[in-house]
C-alpha positions as CSV (number, residue, x, y, z in Angstrom):
1,M,-50.1,-100.3,-51.5
2,E,-51.0,-103.5,-53.6
3,P,-48.5,-105.2,-55.8
4,K,-48.2,-104.4,-59.2
5,N,-46.3,-105.8,-62.5
6,Y,-44.7,-103.7,-65.0
7,L,-42.9,-104.0,-68.4
8,V,-40.1,-101.9,-69.4
9,V,-40.9,-100.4,-72.7
10,K,-38.1,-97.9,-73.1
11,I,-34.9,-96.7,-71.4
12,E,-33.7,-93.1,-72.1
13,G,-30.3,-92.2,-70.3
14,E,-30.4,-92.9,-66.6
15,Y,-34.7,-93.3,-66.7
16,A,-36.9,-96.2,-67.6
17,Y,-40.7,-96.2,-68.8
18,L,-42.7,-98.9,-67.2
19,R,-46.1,-99.8,-68.5
20,D,-48.8,-101.2,-66.1
21,E,-49.4,-104.7,-67.0
22,N,-52.5,-105.0,-64.6
23,G,-54.1,-102.2,-67.0
24,E,-55.1,-99.7,-64.3
25,C,-53.1,-96.9,-65.9
26,D,-53.0,-95.6,-69.4
27,E,-49.7,-93.9,-68.9
28,D,-46.3,-95.0,-68.5
29,L,-44.3,-94.5,-65.2
30,F,-40.9,-92.5,-65.5
31,I,-38.4,-93.9,-63.1
32,A,-34.8,-93.7,-62.5
33,L,-32.9,-96.8,-63.3
34,A,-31.1,-96.7,-60.0
35,L,-34.1,-97.6,-58.1
36,L,-34.4,-100.9,-60.2
37,P,-32.7,-104.2,-60.0
38,A,-29.3,-104.4,-61.9
39,G,-29.5,-105.5,-65.7
40,V,-32.8,-104.4,-66.3
41,N,-33.5,-103.8,-70.0
42,V,-36.2,-103.3,-72.4
43,G,-38.6,-106.1,-72.3
44,T,-37.8,-107.0,-68.6
45,R,-40.9,-107.6,-66.5
46,L,-40.7,-106.3,-63.1
47,H,-42.8,-107.2,-59.9
48,Y,-43.4,-103.9,-57.4
49,E,-44.4,-104.9,-53.8
50,M,-43.5,-103.0,-50.6
51,F,-41.4,-100.4,-52.2
52,E,-39.3,-102.6,-54.0
53,Y,-39.0,-103.9,-57.6
54,T,-37.8,-107.4,-58.5
55,V,-37.4,-109.1,-61.7
56,E,-40.3,-111.5,-62.4
57,D,-39.2,-115.0,-63.9
């Protein structure tokens, strides 16, 4: 699986909606906050690689 960059666009309860910044997918990804780094909020940029999300600087 190749690395991807996402933007957190919405948080509802215990779930976040991630938008693909590479433009490869038109639909937002729906994922549990427990799988994301602590402190993630709307507007946070994430990098996904090797089944792990990290916050982008």
